[in-house]
CHARMM internal coordinates of N, CA and C (Angstrom, degrees):
IC EDIT
DIST 1 N 1 CA 1.4955
DIST 1 CA 1 C 1.5377
ANGL 1 N 1 CA 1 C 107.10
DIST 1 C 2 N 1.2535
ANGL 1 CA 1 C 2 N 119.34
DIHE 1 N 1 CA 1 C 2 N 134.01
DIST 2 N 2 CA 1.4825
ANGL 1 C 2 N 2 CA 120.12
DIHE 1 CA 1 C 2 N 2 CA -179.30
DIST 2 CA 2 C 1.4179
ANGL 2 N 2 CA 2 C 111.09
DIHE 1 C 2 N 2 CA 2 C -81.54
DIST 2 C 3 N 1.3040
ANGL 2 CA 2 C 3 N 118.00
DIHE 2 N 2 CA 2 C 3 N 173.50
DIST 3 N 3 CA 1.5041
ANGL 2 C 3 N 3 CA 122.63
DIHE 2 CA 2 C 3 N 3 CA -175.14
DIST 3 CA 3 C 1.4974
ANGL 3 N 3 CA 3 C 111.29
DIHE 2 C 3 N 3 CA 3 C -66.15
DIST 3 C 4 N 1.2386
ANGL 3 CA 3 C 4 N 119.22
DIHE 3 N 3 CA 3 C 4 N -33.37
DIST 4 N 4 CA 1.4567
ANGL 3 C 4 N 4 CA 118.47
DIHE 3 CA 3 C 4 N 4 CA -174.46
DIST 4 CA 4 C 1.5853
ANGL 4 N 4 CA 4 C 105.92
DIHE 3 C 4 N 4 CA 4 C -70.57
DIST 4 C 5 N 1.3088
ANGL 4 CA 4 C 5 N 116.85
DIHE 4 N 4 CA 4 C 5 N -48.63
DIST 5 N 5 CA 1.4190
ANGL 4 C 5 N 5 CA 117.92
DIHE 4 CA 4 C 5 N 5 CA 176.06
DIST 5 CA 5 C 1.5263
ANGL 5 N 5 CA 5 C 114.60
DIHE 4 C 5 N 5 CA 5 C -58.70
DIST 5 C 6 N 1.3305
ANGL 5 CA 5 C 6 N 115.96
DIHE 5 N 5 CA 5 C 6 N -41.15
DIST 6 N 6 CA 1.4588
ANGL 5 C 6 N 6 CA 122.64
DIHE 5 CA 5 C 6 N 6 CA 178.51
DIST 6 CA 6 C 1.5742
ANGL 6 N 6 CA 6 C 108.45
DIHE 5 C 6 N 6 CA 6 C -58.46
DIST 6 C 7 N 1.3069
ANGL 6 CA 6 C 7 N 110.43
DIHE 6 N 6 CA 6 C 7 N -45.58
DIST 7 N 7 CA 1.5629
ANGL 6 C 7 N 7 CA 116.11
DIHE 6 CA 6 C 7 N 7 CA -177.21
DIST 7 CA 7 C 1.6410
ANGL 7 N 7 CA 7 C 105.73
DIHE 6 C 7 N 7 CA 7 C -64.35
DIST 7 C 8 N 1.2959
ANGL 7 CA 7 C 8 N 119.09
DIHE 7 N 7 CA 7 C 8 N -47.72
DIST 8 N 8 CA 1.4453
ANGL 7 C 8 N 8 CA 116.13
DIHE 7 CA 7 C 8 N 8 CA 177.16
DIST 8 CA 8 C 1.4475
ANGL 8 N 8 CA 8 C 112.45
DIHE 7 C 8 N 8 CA 8 C -55.87
DIST 8 C 9 N 1.2486
ANGL 8 CA 8 C 9 N 117.62
DIHE 8 N 8 CA 8 C 9 N -46.74
DIST 9 N 9 CA 1.5201
ANGL 8 C 9 N 9 CA 123.67
DIHE 8 CA 8 C 9 N 9 CA -177.60
DIST 9 CA 9 C 1.4904
ANGL 9 N 9 CA 9 C 110.41
DIHE 8 C 9 N 9 CA 9 C -55.75
DIST 9 C 10 N 1.3822
ANGL 9 CA 9 C 10 N 115.33
DIHE 9 N 9 CA 9 C 10 N -48.95
DIST 10 N 10 CA 1.3413
ANGL 9 C 10 N 10 CA 119.76
DIHE 9 CA 9 C 10 N 10 CA -175.50
DIST 10 CA 10 C 1.5189
ANGL 10 N 10 CA 10 C 115.14
DIHE 9 C 10 N 10 CA 10 C -71.06
DIST 10 C 11 N 1.2946
ANGL 10 CA 10 C 11 N 114.76
DIHE 10 N 10 CA 10 C 11 N -37.06
DIST 11 N 11 CA 1.5264
ANGL 10 C 11 N 11 CA 119.78
DIHE 10 CA 10 C 11 N 11 CA 172.69
DIST 11 CA 11 C 1.4623
ANGL 11 N 11 CA 11 C 110.59
DIHE 10 C 11 N 11 CA 11 C -65.74
DIST 11 C 12 N 1.2633
ANGL 11 CA 11 C 12 N 125.43
DIHE 11 N 11 CA 11 C 12 N -33.35
DIST 12 N 12 CA 1.4737
ANGL 11 C 12 N 12 CA 124.35
DIHE 11 CA 11 C 12 N 12 CA 175.83
DIST 12 CA 12 C 1.5007
ANGL 12 N 12 CA 12 C 109.27
DIHE 11 C 12 N 12 CA 12 C -76.22
DIST 12 C 13 N 1.2678
ANGL 12 CA 12 C 13 N 121.78
DIHE 12 N 12 CA 12 C 13 N -26.36
DIST 13 N 13 CA 1.4584
ANGL 12 C 13 N 13 CA 122.17
DIHE 12 CA 12 C 13 N 13 CA 175.28
DIST 13 CA 13 C 1.5662
ANGL 13 N 13 CA 13 C 110.34
DIHE 12 C 13 N 13 CA 13 C -71.26
DIST 13 C 14 N 1.3905
ANGL 13 CA 13 C 14 N 111.11
DIHE 13 N 13 CA 13 C 14 N -37.94
DIST 14 N 14 CA 1.4413
ANGL 13 C 14 N 14 CA 115.76
DIHE 13 CA 13 C 14 N 14 CA 175.00
DIST 14 CA 14 C 1.4044
ANGL 14 N 14 CA 14 C 116.39
DIHE 13 C 14 N 14 CA 14 C -60.26
DIST 14 C 15 N 1.3186
ANGL 14 CA 14 C 15 N 118.28
DIHE 14 N 14 CA 14 C 15 N -22.98
DIST 15 N 15 CA 1.4386
ANGL 14 C 15 N 15 CA 125.90
DIHE 14 CA 14 C 15 N 15 CA 173.90
DIST 15 CA 15 C 1.5561
ANGL 15 N 15 CA 15 C 115.75
DIHE 14 C 15 N 15 CA 15 C -99.60
DIST 15 C 16 N 1.2593
ANGL 15 CA 15 C 16 N 114.47
DIHE 15 N 15 CA 15 C 16 N 21.95
DIST 16 N 16 CA 1.4666
ANGL 15 C 16 N 16 CA 127.23
DIHE 15 CA 15 C 16 N 16 CA 167.73
DIST 16 CA 16 C 1.4652
ANGL 16 N 16 CA 16 C 117.36
DIHE 15 C 16 N 16 CA 16 C 73.91
DIST 16 C 17 N 1.3917
ANGL 16 CA 16 C 17 N 115.58
DIHE 16 N 16 CA 16 C 17 N 15.15
DIST 17 N 17 CA 1.4720
ANGL 16 C 17 N 17 CA 119.96
DIHE 16 CA 16 C 17 N 17 CA 170.23
DIST 17 CA 17 C 1.4465
ANGL 17 N 17 CA 17 C 109.70
DIHE 16 C 17 N 17 CA 17 C -67.76
DIST 17 C 18 N 1.4108
ANGL 17 CA 17 C 18 N 116.73
DIHE 17 N 17 CA 17 C 18 N 118.64
DIST 18 N 18 CA 1.4711
ANGL 17 C 18 N 18 CA 120.00
DIHE 17 CA 17 C 18 N 18 CA -177.38
DIST 18 CA 18 C 1.5350
ANGL 18 N 18 CA 18 C 113.07
DIHE 17 C 18 N 18 CA 18 C -59.57
DIST 18 C 19 N 1.3211
ANGL 18 CA 18 C 19 N 115.08
DIHE 18 N 18 CA 18 C 19 N 141.36
DIST 19 N 19 CA 1.4976
ANGL 18 C 19 N 19 CA 120.23
DIHE 18 CA 18 C 19 N 19 CA -178.45
DIST 19 CA 19 C 1.4778
ANGL 19 N 19 CA 19 C 108.50
DIHE 18 C 19 N 19 CA 19 C -55.89
DIST 19 C 20 N 1.4433
ANGL 19 CA 19 C 20 N 121.90
DIHE 19 N 19 CA 19 C 20 N -40.58
DIST 20 N 20 CA 1.4235
ANGL 19 C 20 N 20 CA 116.25
DIHE 19 CA 19 C 20 N 20 CA -176.26
DIST 20 CA 20 C 1.5595
ANGL 20 N 20 CA 20 C 114.42
DIHE 19 C 20 N 20 CA 20 C -57.38
DIST 20 C 21 N 1.4485
ANGL 20 CA 20 C 21 N 113.61
DIHE 20 N 20 CA 20 C 21 N -33.77
DIST 21 N 21 CA 1.4366
ANGL 20 C 21 N 21 CA 118.02
DIHE 20 CA 20 C 21 N 21 CA -173.50
DIST 21 CA 21 C 1.6575
ANGL 21 N 21 CA 21 C 104.29
DIHE 20 C 21 N 21 CA 21 C -75.10
DIST 21 C 22 N 1.3553
ANGL 21 CA 21 C 22 N 115.47
DIHE 21 N 21 CA 21 C 22 N -40.37
DIST 22 N 22 CA 1.3871
ANGL 21 C 22 N 22 CA 115.65
DIHE 21 CA 21 C 22 N 22 CA 178.31
DIST 22 CA 22 C 1.4739
ANGL 22 N 22 CA 22 C 114.24
DIHE 21 C 22 N 22 CA 22 C -67.10
DIST 22 C 23 N 1.2757
ANGL 22 CA 22 C 23 N 117.84
DIHE 22 N 22 CA 22 C 23 N -37.98
DIST 23 N 23 CA 1.4891
ANGL 22 C 23 N 23 CA 121.90
DIHE 22 CA 22 C 23 N 23 CA 176.84
DIST 23 CA 23 C 1.4677
ANGL 23 N 23 CA 23 C 108.26
DIHE 22 C 23 N 23 CA 23 C -55.45
DIST 23 C 24 N 1.4023
ANGL 23 CA 23 C 24 N 119.73
DIHE 23 N 23 CA 23 C 24 N -42.66
DIST 24 N 24 CA 1.3878
ANGL 23 C 24 N 24 CA 116.96
DIHE 23 CA 23 C 24 N 24 CA -178.44
DIST 24 CA 24 C 1.5966
ANGL 24 N 24 CA 24 C 111.13
DIHE 23 C 24 N 24 CA 24 C -70.27
DIST 24 C 25 N 1.3099
ANGL 24 CA 24 C 25 N 119.06
DIHE 24 N 24 CA 24 C 25 N -39.89
DIST 25 N 25 CA 1.4199
ANGL 24 C 25 N 25 CA 118.91
DIHE 24 CA 24 C 25 N 25 CA 177.21
DIST 25 CA 25 C 1.6541
ANGL 25 N 25 CA 25 C 111.77
DIHE 24 C 25 N 25 CA 25 C -66.35
DIST 25 C 26 N 1.2236
ANGL 25 CA 25 C 26 N 113.25
DIHE 25 N 25 CA 25 C 26 N -33.56
DIST 26 N 26 CA 1.5598
ANGL 25 C 26 N 26 CA 112.36
DIHE 25 CA 25 C 26 N 26 CA -177.23
DIST 26 CA 26 C 1.4682
ANGL 26 N 26 CA 26 C 106.81
DIHE 25 C 26 N 26 CA 26 C -81.40
DIST 26 C 27 N 1.3085
ANGL 26 CA 26 C 27 N 124.75
DIHE 26 N 26 CA 26 C 27 N -20.67
DIST 27 N 27 CA 1.4724
ANGL 26 C 27 N 27 CA 125.08
DIHE 26 CA 26 C 27 N 27 CA -177.29
DIST 27 CA 27 C 1.4745
ANGL 27 N 27 CA 27 C 108.25
DIHE 26 C 27 N 27 CA 27 C -83.21
DIST 27 C 28 N 1.3863
ANGL 27 CA 27 C 28 N 121.76
DIHE 27 N 27 CA 27 C 28 N -21.86
DIST 28 N 28 CA 1.4060
ANGL 27 C 28 N 28 CA 124.30
DIHE 27 CA 27 C 28 N 28 CA 178.17
DIST 28 CA 28 C 1.5851
ANGL 28 N 28 CA 28 C 113.20
DIHE 27 C 28 N 28 CA 28 C -91.39
DIST 28 C 29 N 1.2043
ANGL 28 CA 28 C 29 N 116.09
DIHE 28 N 28 CA 28 C 29 N 109.87
DIST 29 N 29 CA 1.4828
ANGL 28 C 29 N 29 CA 117.40
DIHE 28 CA 28 C 29 N 29 CA -173.05
DIST 29 CA 29 C 1.5424
ANGL 29 N 29 CA 29 C 117.93
DIHE 28 C 29 N 29 CA 29 C -52.92
DIST 29 C 30 N 1.3939
ANGL 29 CA 29 C 30 N 112.47
DIHE 29 N 29 CA 29 C 30 N -46.50
DIST 30 N 30 CA 1.4749
ANGL 29 C 30 N 30 CA 115.86
DIHE 29 CA 29 C 30 N 30 CA 177.61
DIST 30 CA 30 C 1.5165
ANGL 30 N 30 CA 30 C 111.75
DIHE 29 C 30 N 30 CA 30 C -60.25
DIST 30 C 31 N 1.3103
ANGL 30 CA 30 C 31 N 118.90
DIHE 30 N 30 CA 30 C 31 N -46.59
DIST 31 N 31 CA 1.4631
ANGL 30 C 31 N 31 CA 122.07
DIHE 30 CA 30 C 31 N 31 CA 175.98
DIST 31 CA 31 C 1.4567
ANGL 31 N 31 CA 31 C 115.00
DIHE 30 C 31 N 31 CA 31 C -57.91
DIST 31 C 32 N 1.3284
ANGL 31 CA 31 C 32 N 115.25
DIHE 31 N 31 CA 31 C 32 N -46.65
DIST 32 N 32 CA 1.4977
ANGL 31 C 32 N 32 CA 116.94
DIHE 31 CA 31 C 32 N 32 CA 176.15
DIST 32 CA 32 C 1.5949
ANGL 32 N 32 CA 32 C 114.61
DIHE 31 C 32 N 32 CA 32 C -66.00
DIST 32 C 33 N 1.2479
ANGL 32 CA 32 C 33 N 115.23
DIHE 32 N 32 CA 32 C 33 N -40.24
DIST 33 N 33 CA 1.4981
ANGL 32 C 33 N 33 CA 117.70
DIHE 32 CA 32 C 33 N 33 CA 174.49
DIST 33 CA 33 C 1.6269
ANGL 33 N 33 CA 33 C 111.03
DIHE 32 C 33 N 33 CA 33 C -59.03
DIST 33 C 34 N 1.3314
ANGL 33 CA 33 C 34 N 114.13
DIHE 33 N 33 CA 33 C 34 N -41.83
DIST 34 N 34 CA 1.4480
ANGL 33 C 34 N 34 CA 118.18
DIHE 33 CA 33 C 34 N 34 CA -179.23
DIST 34 CA 34 C 1.5963
ANGL 34 N 34 CA 34 C 109.85
DIHE 33 C 34 N 34 CA 34 C -67.40
DIST 34 C 35 N 1.1769
ANGL 34 CA 34 C 35 N 114.96
DIHE 34 N 34 CA 34 C 35 N -37.09
DIST 35 N 35 CA 1.4796
ANGL 34 C 35 N 35 CA 118.62
DIHE 34 CA 34 C 35 N 35 CA 177.57
DIST 35 CA 35 C 1.5103
ANGL 35 N 35 CA 35 C 110.99
DIHE 34 C 35 N 35 CA 35 C -71.39
DIST 35 C 36 N 1.2949
ANGL 35 CA 35 C 36 N 121.25
DIHE 35 N 35 CA 35 C 36 N -43.62
DIST 36 N 36 CA 1.3949
ANGL 35 C 36 N 36 CA 124.08
DIHE 35 CA 35 C 36 N 36 CA -178.75
DIST 36 CA 36 C 1.5744
ANGL 36 N 36 CA 36 C 110.66
DIHE 35 C 36 N 36 CA 36 C -66.32
DIST 36 C 37 N 1.2886
ANGL 36 CA 36 C 37 N 114.22
DIHE 36 N 36 CA 36 C 37 N -44.65
DIST 37 N 37 CA 1.4920
ANGL 36 C 37 N 37 CA 118.23
DIHE 36 CA 36 C 37 N 37 CA 176.36
DIST 37 CA 37 C 1.4758
ANGL 37 N 37 CA 37 C 111.44
DIHE 36 C 37 N 37 CA 37 C -58.44
DIST 37 C 38 N 1.2702
ANGL 37 CA 37 C 38 N 123.30
DIHE 37 N 37 CA 37 C 38 N -53.89
DIST 38 N 38 CA 1.4140
ANGL 37 C 38 N 38 CA 129.64
DIHE 37 CA 37 C 38 N 38 CA 177.46
DIST 38 CA 38 C 1.5053
ANGL 38 N 38 CA 38 C 114.26
DIHE 37 C 38 N 38 CA 38 C -57.66
DIST 38 C 39 N 1.2536
ANGL 38 CA 38 C 39 N 114.06
DIHE 38 N 38 CA 38 C 39 N -42.81
DIST 39 N 39 CA 1.5164
ANGL 38 C 39 N 39 CA 120.58
DIHE 38 CA 38 C 39 N 39 CA -178.79
DIST 39 CA 39 C 1.5670
ANGL 39 N 39 CA 39 C 105.56
DIHE 38 C 39 N 39 CA 39 C -60.88
DIST 39 C 40 N 1.3115
ANGL 39 CA 39 C 40 N 114.11
DIHE 39 N 39 CA 39 C 40 N -50.50
DIST 40 N 40 CA 1.5038
ANGL 39 C 40 N 40 CA 116.06
DIHE 39 CA 39 C 40 N 40 CA 178.68
DIST 40 CA 40 C 1.4882
ANGL 40 N 40 CA 40 C 119.82
DIHE 39 C 40 N 40 CA 40 C -58.56
DIST 40 C 41 N 1.3704
ANGL 40 CA 40 C 41 N 113.70
DIHE 40 N 40 CA 40 C 41 N -35.69
DIST 41 N 41 CA 1.4270
ANGL 40 C 41 N 41 CA 123.72
DIHE 40 CA 40 C 41 N 41 CA 175.37
DIST 41 CA 41 C 1.5327
ANGL 41 N 41 CA 41 C 111.72
DIHE 40 C 41 N 41 CA 41 C -66.06
DIST 41 C 42 N 1.3776
ANGL 41 CA 41 C 42 N 118.91
DIHE 41 N 41 CA 41 C 42 N -43.18
DIST 42 N 42 CA 1.3911
ANGL 41 C 42 N 42 CA 123.83
DIHE 41 CA 41 C 42 N 42 CA 175.78
DIST 42 CA 42 C 1.5328
ANGL 42 N 42 CA 42 C 110.24
DIHE 41 C 42 N 42 CA 42 C -66.68
DIST 42 C 43 N 1.3411
ANGL 42 CA 42 C 43 N 119.22
DIHE 42 N 42 CA 42 C 43 N -33.67
DIST 43 N 43 CA 1.4361
ANGL 42 C 43 N 43 CA 121.38
DIHE 42 CA 42 C 43 N 43 CA 177.55
DIST 43 CA 43 C 1.5812
ANGL 43 N 43 CA 43 C 111.12
DIHE 42 C 43 N 43 CA 43 C -64.58
DIST 43 C 44 N 1.4054
ANGL 43 CA 43 C 44 N 112.57
DIHE 43 N 43 CA 43 C 44 N -42.11
DIST 44 N 44 CA 1.4512
ANGL 43 C 44 N 44 CA 118.87
DIHE 43 CA 43 C 44 N 44 CA 179.02
DIST 44 CA 44 C 1.6169
ANGL 44 N 44 CA 44 C 113.18
DIHE 43 C 44 N 44 CA 44 C -67.46
DIST 44 C 45 N 1.3253
ANGL 44 CA 44 C 45 N 113.81
DIHE 44 N 44 CA 44 C 45 N -20.05
DIST 45 N 45 CA 1.4563
ANGL 44 C 45 N 45 CA 117.72
DIHE 44 CA 44 C 45 N 45 CA 172.89
DIST 45 CA 45 C 1.5838
ANGL 45 N 45 CA 45 C 113.20
DIHE 44 C 45 N 45 CA 45 C -85.26
DIST 45 C 46 N 1.2898
ANGL 45 CA 45 C 46 N 116.81
DIHE 45 N 45 CA 45 C 46 N 0.41
DIST 46 N 46 CA 1.4108
ANGL 45 C 46 N 46 CA 125.51
DIHE 45 CA 45 C 46 N 46 CA 174.76
DIST 46 CA 46 C 1.5568
ANGL 46 N 46 CA 46 C 116.44
DIHE 45 C 46 N 46 CA 46 C 94.64
DIST 46 C 47 N 1.2504
ANGL 46 CA 46 C 47 N 116.64
DIHE 46 N 46 CA 46 C 47 N 12.67
DIST 47 N 47 CA 1.4705
ANGL 46 C 47 N 47 CA 118.21
DIHE 46 CA 46 C 47 N 47 CA 173.93
DIST 47 CA 47 C 1.4866
ANGL 47 N 47 CA 47 C 110.21
DIHE 46 C 47 N 47 CA 47 C -76.47
DIST 47 C 48 N 1.3115
ANGL 47 CA 47 C 48 N 118.15
DIHE 47 N 47 CA 47 C 48 N 148.02
DIST 48 N 48 CA 1.5104
ANGL 47 C 48 N 48 CA 123.03
DIHE 47 CA 47 C 48 N 48 CA 178.69
DIST 48 CA 48 C 1.4783
ANGL 48 N 48 CA 48 C 102.50
DIHE 47 C 48 N 48 CA 48 C -89.07
DIST 48 C 49 N 1.3835
ANGL 48 CA 48 C 49 N 113.81
DIHE 48 N 48 CA 48 C 49 N 165.09
DIST 49 N 49 CA 1.4700
ANGL 48 C 49 N 49 CA 122.76
DIHE 48 CA 48 C 49 N 49 CA -177.59
DIST 49 CA 49 C 1.5691
ANGL 49 N 49 CA 49 C 107.92
DIHE 48 C 49 N 49 CA 49 C -62.98
DIST 49 C 50 N 1.2781
ANGL 49 CA 49 C 50 N 119.66
DIHE 49 N 49 CA 49 C 50 N -37.09
DIST 50 N 50 CA 1.3624
ANGL 49 C 50 N 50 CA 120.34
DIHE 49 CA 49 C 50 N 50 CA 173.93
DIST 50 CA 50 C 1.5651
ANGL 50 N 50 CA 50 C 118.55
DIHE 49 C 50 N 50 CA 50 C -60.54
DIST 50 C 51 N 1.3506
ANGL 50 CA 50 C 51 N 109.84
DIHE 50 N 50 CA 50 C 51 N -39.66
DIST 51 N 51 CA 1.4322
ANGL 50 C 51 N 51 CA 116.71
DIHE 50 CA 50 C 51 N 51 CA -177.58
DIST 51 CA 51 C 1.5078
ANGL 51 N 51 CA 51 C 108.18
DIHE 50 C 51 N 51 CA 51 C -68.93
DIST 51 C 52 N 1.2950
ANGL 51 CA 51 C 52 N 115.66
DIHE 51 N 51 CA 51 C 52 N -41.85
DIST 52 N 52 CA 1.4571
ANGL 51 C 52 N 52 CA 123.79
DIHE 51 CA 51 C 52 N 52 CA 179.36
DIST 52 CA 52 C 1.5046
ANGL 52 N 52 CA 52 C 111.51
DIHE 51 C 52 N 52 CA 52 C -65.32
DIST 52 C 53 N 1.2670
ANGL 52 CA 52 C 53 N 121.10
DIHE 52 N 52 CA 52 C 53 N -44.29
DIST 53 N 53 CA 1.4371
ANGL 52 C 53 N 53 CA 127.19
DIHE 52 CA 52 C 53 N 53 CA 179.45
DIST 53 CA 53 C 1.5359
ANGL 53 N 53 CA 53 C 109.09
DIHE 52 C 53 N 53 CA 53 C -65.34
DIST 53 C 54 N 1.3631
ANGL 53 CA 53 C 54 N 117.42
DIHE 53 N 53 CA 53 C 54 N -43.41
DIST 54 N 54 CA 1.4682
ANGL 53 C 54 N 54 CA 117.69
DIHE 53 CA 53 C 54 N 54 CA 173.47
DIST 54 CA 54 C 1.5548
ANGL 54 N 54 CA 54 C 114.36
DIHE 53 C 54 N 54 CA 54 C -58.60
DIST 54 C 55 N 1.3405
ANGL 54 CA 54 C 55 N 115.71
DIHE 54 N 54 CA 54 C 55 N -41.24
DIST 55 N 55 CA 1.4553
ANGL 54 C 55 N 55 CA 116.69
DIHE 54 CA 54 C 55 N 55 CA -179.48
DIST 55 CA 55 C 1.5379
ANGL 55 N 55 CA 55 C 108.13
DIHE 54 C 55 N 55 CA 55 C -72.42
DIST 55 C 56 N 1.2210
ANGL 55 CA 55 C 56 N 123.10
DIHE 55 N 55 CA 55 C 56 N -42.96
DIST 56 N 56 CA 1.4745
ANGL 55 C 56 N 56 CA 122.76
DIHE 55 CA 55 C 56 N 56 CA 178.42
DIST 56 CA 56 C 1.4539
ANGL 56 N 56 CA 56 C 112.39
DIHE 55 C 56 N 56 CA 56 C -61.13
DIST 56 C 57 N 1.4126
ANGL 56 CA 56 C 57 N 115.46
DIHE 56 N 56 CA 56 C 57 N -46.23
DIST 57 N 57 CA 1.4859
ANGL 56 C 57 N 57 CA 118.42
DIHE 56 CA 56 C 57 N 57 CA 176.14
DIST 57 CA 57 C 1.3577
ANGL 57 N 57 CA 57 C 115.54
DIHE 56 C 57 N 57 CA 57 C -55.22
DIST 57 C 58 N 1.3607
ANGL 57 CA 57 C 58 N 117.75
DIHE 57 N 57 CA 57 C 58 N -44.29
DIST 58 N 58 CA 1.4797
ANGL 57 C 58 N 58 CA 121.84
DIHE 57 CA 57 C 58 N 58 CA 175.84
DIST 58 CA 58 C 1.5180
ANGL 58 N 58 CA 58 C 115.83
DIHE 57 C 58 N 58 CA 58 C -60.01
DIST 58 C 59 N 1.3474
ANGL 58 CA 58 C 59 N 115.67
DIHE 58 N 58 CA 58 C 59 N -35.92
DIST 59 N 59 CA 1.4159
ANGL 58 C 59 N 59 CA 126.20
DIHE 58 CA 58 C 59 N 59 CA -179.87
DIST 59 CA 59 C 1.5557
ANGL 59 N 59 CA 59 C 107.20
DIHE 58 C 59 N 59 CA 59 C -69.41
DIST 59 C 60 N 1.3344
ANGL 59 CA 59 C 60 N 118.85
DIHE 59 N 59 CA 59 C 60 N -44.77
DIST 60 N 60 CA 1.4803
ANGL 59 C 60 N 60 CA 124.27
DIHE 59 CA 59 C 60 N 60 CA 176.61
DIST 60 CA 60 C 1.5060
ANGL 60 N 60 CA 60 C 109.23
DIHE 59 C 60 N 60 CA 60 C -56.92
DIST 60 C 61 N 1.3804
ANGL 60 CA 60 C 61 N 114.41
DIHE 60 N 60 CA 60 C 61 N -53.42
DIST 61 N 61 CA 1.4974
ANGL 60 C 61 N 61 CA 119.45
DIHE 60 CA 60 C 61 N 61 CA -178.92
DIST 61 CA 61 C 1.5435
ANGL 61 N 61 CA 61 C 110.34
DIHE 60 C 61 N 61 CA 61 C -57.22
DIST 61 C 62 N 1.3159
ANGL 61 CA 61 C 62 N 116.70
DIHE 61 N 61 CA 61 C 62 N -42.30
DIST 62 N 62 CA 1.4789
ANGL 61 C 62 N 62 CA 120.64
DIHE 61 CA 61 C 62 N 62 CA -176.02
DIST 62 CA 62 C 1.5522
ANGL 62 N 62 CA 62 C 109.51
DIHE 61 C 62 N 62 CA 62 C -67.52
DIST 62 C 63 N 1.2902
ANGL 62 CA 62 C 63 N 114.45
DIHE 62 N 62 CA 62 C 63 N -49.90
DIST 63 N 63 CA 1.4529
ANGL 62 C 63 N 63 CA 121.44
DIHE 62 CA 62 C 63 N 63 CA 177.60
DIST 63 CA 63 C 1.4920
ANGL 63 N 63 CA 63 C 114.93
DIHE 62 C 63 N 63 CA 63 C -54.42
DIST 63 C 64 N 1.3774
ANGL 63 CA 63 C 64 N 118.04
DIHE 63 N 63 CA 63 C 64 N -41.92
DIST 64 N 64 CA 1.4623
ANGL 63 C 64 N 64 CA 123.20
DIHE 63 CA 63 C 64 N 64 CA -179.29
DIST 64 CA 64 C 1.4706
ANGL 64 N 64 CA 64 C 114.78
DIHE 63 C 64 N 64 CA 64 C -91.31
DIST 64 C 65 N 1.3919
ANGL 64 CA 64 C 65 N 115.03
DIHE 64 N 64 CA 64 C 65 N 2.98
DIST 65 N 65 CA 1.4111
ANGL 64 C 65 N 65 CA 122.52
DIHE 64 CA 64 C 65 N 65 CA -177.08
DIST 65 CA 65 C 1.5948
ANGL 65 N 65 CA 65 C 111.40
DIHE 64 C 65 N 65 CA 65 C 48.05
DIST 65 C 66 N 1.2614
ANGL 65 CA 65 C 66 N 116.33
DIHE 65 N 65 CA 65 C 66 N 51.22
DIST 66 N 66 CA 1.4523
ANGL 65 C 66 N 66 CA 123.86
DIHE 65 CA 65 C 66 N 66 CA 170.98
DIST 66 CA 66 C 1.5031
ANGL 66 N 66 CA 66 C 113.69
DIHE 65 C 66 N 66 CA 66 C -126.43
DIST 66 C 67 N 1.3137
ANGL 66 CA 66 C 67 N 115.92
DIHE 66 N 66 CA 66 C 67 N 162.78
DIST 67 N 67 CA 1.4444
ANGL 66 C 67 N 67 CA 118.89
DIHE 66 CA 66 C 67 N 67 CA 177.97
DIST 67 CA 67 C 1.5886
ANGL 67 N 67 CA 67 C 108.33
DIHE 66 C 67 N 67 CA 67 C -110.98
DIST 67 C 68 N 1.3207
ANGL 67 CA 67 C 68 N 115.21
DIHE 67 N 67 CA 67 C 68 N 152.67
DIST 68 N 68 CA 1.4870
ANGL 67 C 68 N 68 CA 118.94
DIHE 67 CA 67 C 68 N 68 CA -175.08
DIST 68 CA 68 C 1.4422
ANGL 68 N 68 CA 68 C 112.64
DIHE 67 C 68 N 68 CA 68 C -56.90
DIST 68 C 69 N 1.3308
ANGL 68 CA 68 C 69 N 121.47
DIHE 68 N 68 CA 68 C 69 N -37.64
DIST 69 N 69 CA 1.5162
ANGL 68 C 69 N 69 CA 123.19
DIHE 68 CA 68 C 69 N 69 CA -177.22
DIST 69 CA 69 C 1.4468
ANGL 69 N 69 CA 69 C 112.92
DIHE 68 C 69 N 69 CA 69 C -90.76
DIST 69 C 70 N 1.4116
ANGL 69 CA 69 C 70 N 117.36
DIHE 69 N 69 CA 69 C 70 N 2.71
DIST 70 N 70 CA 1.4933
ANGL 69 C 70 N 70 CA 118.42
DIHE 69 CA 69 C 70 N 70 CA 176.98
DIST 70 CA 70 C 1.5459
ANGL 70 N 70 CA 70 C 112.19
DIHE 69 C 70 N 70 CA 70 C -60.56
DIST 70 C 71 N 1.3254
ANGL 70 CA 70 C 71 N 118.75
DIHE 70 N 70 CA 70 C 71 N -36.82
DIST 71 N 71 CA 1.4657
ANGL 70 C 71 N 71 CA 117.52
DIHE 70 CA 70 C 71 N 71 CA -174.50
DIST 71 CA 71 C 1.5641
ANGL 71 N 71 CA 71 C 105.96
DIHE 70 C 71 N 71 CA 71 C -84.12
DIST 71 C 72 N 1.1837
ANGL 71 CA 71 C 72 N 125.31
DIHE 71 N 71 CA 71 C 72 N -34.88
DIST 72 N 72 CA 1.5049
ANGL 71 C 72 N 72 CA 121.99
DIHE 71 CA 71 C 72 N 72 CA 176.77
DIST 72 CA 72 C 1.5384
ANGL 72 N 72 CA 72 C 111.94
DIHE 71 C 72 N 72 CA 72 C -67.78
DIST 72 C 73 N 1.3278
ANGL 72 CA 72 C 73 N 119.33
DIHE 72 N 72 CA 72 C 73 N -37.79
DIST 73 N 73 CA 1.4187
ANGL 72 C 73 N 73 CA 121.99
DIHE 72 CA 72 C 73 N 73 CA 178.96
DIST 73 CA 73 C 1.5385
ANGL 73 N 73 CA 73 C 110.49
DIHE 72 C 73 N 73 CA 73 C -63.69
DIST 73 C 74 N 1.2190
ANGL 73 CA 73 C 74 N 121.31
DIHE 73 N 73 CA 73 C 74 N -37.72
DIST 74 N 74 CA 1.4640
ANGL 73 C 74 N 74 CA 127.41
DIHE 73 CA 73 C 74 N 74 CA 178.72
DIST 74 CA 74 C 1.4884
ANGL 74 N 74 CA 74 C 110.62
DIHE 73 C 74 N 74 CA 74 C -67.33
DIST 74 C 75 N 1.3305
ANGL 74 CA 74 C 75 N 121.54
DIHE 74 N 74 CA 74 C 75 N -32.40
DIST 75 N 75 CA 1.3961
ANGL 74 C 75 N 75 CA 126.07
DIHE 74 CA 74 C 75 N 75 CA 178.56
DIST 75 CA 75 C 1.5158
ANGL 75 N 75 CA 75 C 119.61
DIHE 74 C 75 N 75 CA 75 C -83.52
DIST 75 C 76 N 1.3848
ANGL 75 CA 75 C 76 N 114.84
DIHE 75 N 75 CA 75 C 76 N -1.84
DIST 76 N 76 CA 1.4851
ANGL 75 C 76 N 76 CA 117.47
DIHE 75 CA 75 C 76 N 76 CA -178.17
DIST 76 CA 76 C 1.4478
ANGL 76 N 76 CA 76 C 109.73
DIHE 75 C 76 N 76 CA 76 C -96.31
END
COOR INIT
IC SEED 1 N 1 CA 1 C
IC BUILD
């Protein structure tokens, strides 16, 4: 995995996207290409990686109908 993809993965983990979900996204070439392309476009528009990760994380949670703390609450 190159540094750009590793950075995207880590930024999304920082915003509580579970590794199992990210592993699925990063394992699927089309999903990963879509993520990487749009991430770069948002950077070009002046967004920071944290701002992008926050937006992407919120989108993932919304699309999957989950809450960020849903996974941590189940593990306690």
